[in-house]
C-alpha positions as CSV (number, residue, x, y, z in Angstrom):
1,M,90.7,107.6,109.6
2,S,92.5,108.0,106.4
3,I,95.1,106.3,104.2
4,T,98.6,108.3,104.9
5,D,101.1,108.8,101.9
6,M,103.2,106.0,103.9
7,N,101.3,103.3,103.5
8,Q,100.3,103.9,99.8
9,P,103.1,101.6,98.7
10,L,101.9,98.9,101.1
11,R,98.1,99.4,99.5
12,F,99.3,99.3,96.0
13,I,101.4,95.9,96.7
14,W,98.4,94.5,98.4
15,Y,95.5,95.0,95.5
16,N,97.9,95.5,92.3
17,V,100.2,92.7,93.2
18,L,98.6,90.0,95.6
19,V,94.8,90.8,95.1
20,R,95.0,90.9,91.1
21,F,97.0,87.4,91.2
22,V,94.1,85.9,93.6
23,V,91.3,87.4,91.1
24,L,92.9,87.2,87.5
25,V,95.0,83.9,87.9
26,C,93.9,82.0,90.9
27,I,89.7,82.5,90.4
28,G,89.3,84.4,86.7
29,I,86.6,86.9,85.8
30,N,84.7,87.4,83.0
31,V,83.6,91.2,82.7
32,R,80.6,92.6,80.8
33,H,80.3,96.4,79.9
34,R,83.6,97.5,81.6
35,Q,83.0,100.8,79.9
36,R,80.2,101.3,82.3
37,L,82.7,101.8,85.2
38,P,83.2,105.3,86.7
39,F,86.6,106.7,85.4
40,K,86.5,109.1,88.0
41,G,84.7,110.2,91.5
42,P,82.8,110.8,93.3
43,A,81.1,107.9,92.5
44,I,79.3,104.6,94.2
45,I,79.4,101.1,93.2
46,V,76.7,99.3,94.3
47,A,76.6,95.3,94.2
48,N,75.4,92.5,95.7
49,H,77.3,90.7,98.7
50,N,78.0,87.0,99.1
51,S,82.1,86.6,99.8
52,H,84.9,88.7,101.0
53,L,86.0,88.4,97.6
54,D,83.4,90.5,96.3
55,T,85.7,93.8,97.4
56,M,88.8,92.3,95.9
57,V,87.3,91.6,92.5
58,L,85.5,95.0,92.4
59,M,89.0,96.9,93.0
60,S,90.7,94.4,90.3
61,L,88.1,96.2,87.6
62,F,89.9,99.6,87.8
63,S,93.5,100.5,86.7
64,P,96.4,101.3,89.0
65,R,96.2,104.9,88.6
66,L,92.8,105.1,90.1
67,L,93.4,102.8,93.4
68,Q,93.7,105.8,95.6
69,H,90.7,107.1,94.8
70,I,88.5,104.1,95.5
71,R,87.5,102.9,98.9
72,P,85.1,100.1,100.3
73,V,82.6,100.9,103.0
74,A,82.7,98.5,105.6
75,A,81.1,98.0,109.3
76,S,83.3,99.0,111.6
77,D,82.3,96.4,114.4
78,Y,84.0,93.8,112.3
79,F,86.6,95.5,110.3
80,L,87.8,97.5,113.6
81,K,87.4,94.8,116.0
82,N,90.9,94.4,117.2
83,K,94.0,97.0,116.3
84,Y,95.6,94.7,114.2
85,L,92.8,94.5,111.9
86,A,91.3,98.1,112.2
87,W,95.1,99.2,111.0
88,F,95.1,96.9,108.0
89,S,91.6,97.5,107.0
90,T,92.0,101.5,107.2
91,N,95.3,101.7,105.6
92,V,95.8,98.7,103.3
93,I,92.3,97.7,102.3
94,G,91.4,101.7,102.5
95,I,87.8,101.4,104.0
96,V,85.6,103.9,105.0
97,P,84.2,102.6,108.3
98,L,80.6,102.5,108.9
99,D,78.8,102.2,112.4
100,R,75.9,99.8,112.2
101,T,74.9,100.7,116.1
102,P,74.7,104.5,115.7
103,V,74.4,107.2,118.5
104,R,71.6,109.4,118.6
105,G,72.4,112.6,116.9
106,V,75.4,111.4,115.1
107,D,75.4,110.9,111.1
108,I,76.5,107.3,110.7
109,F,77.2,108.3,107.3
110,S,79.5,111.3,107.7
111,G,82.7,109.3,106.8
112,I,81.0,108.7,103.5
113,H,79.8,111.9,102.9
114,D,83.4,113.1,103.5
115,A,85.2,110.8,100.9
116,L,82.5,111.6,98.2
117,S,83.3,115.5,98.9
118,K,87.4,114.5,98.1
119,G,86.2,113.0,95.0
120,Q,86.4,109.4,95.7
121,I,84.8,106.0,94.1
122,L,83.1,104.2,96.9
123,I,81.9,100.6,96.8
124,M,79.1,99.7,99.0
125,F,76.8,96.7,99.2
126,P,73.3,97.7,99.9
127,E,72.0,94.0,101.1
128,G,74.0,94.7,104.2
129,S,76.0,91.8,105.3
130,R,77.0,88.7,103.4
131,G,74.0,86.4,102.7
132,E,73.4,82.9,101.3
133,P,75.7,82.0,98.5
134,E,74.3,83.3,95.1
135,K,71.1,84.7,96.3
136,M,70.0,88.5,96.5
137,V,68.0,89.9,99.5
138,R,65.7,92.6,100.1
139,L,68.4,96.1,99.7
140,K,68.6,98.2,102.8
141,Q,67.7,101.9,101.9
142,G,71.4,103.0,103.5
143,V,72.6,103.9,99.8
144,A,69.5,105.9,99.4
145,R,70.0,108.1,102.1
146,V,73.8,108.7,101.2
147,V,72.7,109.7,97.5
148,E,69.9,111.7,98.9
149,A,72.4,114.1,100.6
150,N,74.7,113.6,97.5
151,P,72.1,113.8,94.4
152,H,75.0,114.6,92.0
153,V,77.0,111.3,92.8
154,P,76.1,108.5,90.2
155,V,75.6,105.0,91.5
156,V,76.8,102.4,89.4
157,P,75.1,98.8,89.8
158,V,77.3,95.6,89.5
159,Y,76.1,92.2,89.7
160,L,78.6,89.5,90.8
161,R,78.2,85.9,90.2
162,G,80.4,82.7,91.4
163,L,81.8,84.3,94.5
164,G,79.7,83.0,96.8
165,K,80.7,79.6,95.9
166,S,84.4,80.6,95.6
167,L,84.6,81.7,99.4
168,P,81.2,81.8,100.7
169,K,80.4,83.1,104.4
170,G,82.1,81.1,107.2
171,E,84.7,79.4,104.7
172,A,88.4,80.1,105.1
173,I,89.5,78.4,101.9
174,F,88.3,79.3,98.3
175,V,87.4,77.0,95.5
176,P,88.3,78.5,92.1
177,F,85.3,79.1,90.3
178,V,85.2,81.6,87.5
179,C,83.3,84.9,88.5
180,D,80.9,86.7,86.2
181,V,80.8,90.5,86.8
182,F,77.8,92.4,85.0
183,I,78.0,96.3,85.2
184,G,75.2,98.4,84.5
185,Q,74.1,101.8,83.8
186,A,74.3,104.7,86.0
187,I,71.2,105.5,88.2
188,A,70.4,109.1,89.4
189,F,68.8,109.8,92.3
190,A,65.0,111.2,91.5
191,G,64.2,112.6,94.8
192,D,62.7,109.5,96.9
193,R,64.5,106.7,99.0
194,R,62.4,103.8,98.5
195,D,61.7,104.6,94.9
196,F,65.4,104.8,94.4
197,T,66.2,101.6,96.4
198,E,63.7,99.9,94.3
199,V,65.2,101.1,90.7
200,M,68.7,99.7,92.6
201,G,67.3,96.1,93.0
202,E,65.5,96.1,89.6
203,A,68.8,97.5,87.8
204,L,70.8,94.6,89.9
205,Q,68.2,91.5,89.1
206,D,68.2,92.8,85.2
207,L,72.1,92.4,85.4
208,S,71.3,89.1,86.9
209,D,69.2,88.1,84.0
210,E,71.8,88.8,81.4
211,A,73.6,86.0,82.9
212,P,73.5,82.4,81.2
213,P,72.7,79.4,83.1
214,A,75.4,79.1,85.9
215,E,77.4,75.6,85.8
216,W,76.5,74.7,89.2
217,S,72.7,75.7,88.7
């Protein structure tokens, strides 16, 4: 599935009007090291995952001119579970669907490889699904498998803080918490999936350590 030219205006309104209003006015974000963001693709942004707001905040970090090149990777069993959500997810949010229950012989990352080959910037959450608010869990090796096949693609770690309090898993109404965003140096694949996953986790932890004590701690 891909985003058609017809739906680009809808995507522009969604992200550059509605999402930016929520992120910048209703929540508010403090961004550290913005200059480390990729300004062109292919590239992968990896971040910790506590809230549905995570993708909205990450998308809002980029300039409107890059919007058409940025796509979040998301679970197909959730975002394609009915035809209305599937249409909105693929045509407006612009997800790259990922099947978490693969069929033998089918490369579940084929859509990701294709997007990277087209020079897109992908957003991925190596923890998998959203977890307990403001707590990171052990990273999975999915991102490492992707970069093993695309070793030229830089991976930029981003640590998000506060969104697990604004809109935690299972909640429908968000509470305005100012979100902190810490952007790390790009990580290159060095030939081993396990080592890369550990380096990625250490990078996210280092960014977490940069954050001053939280107001709720």
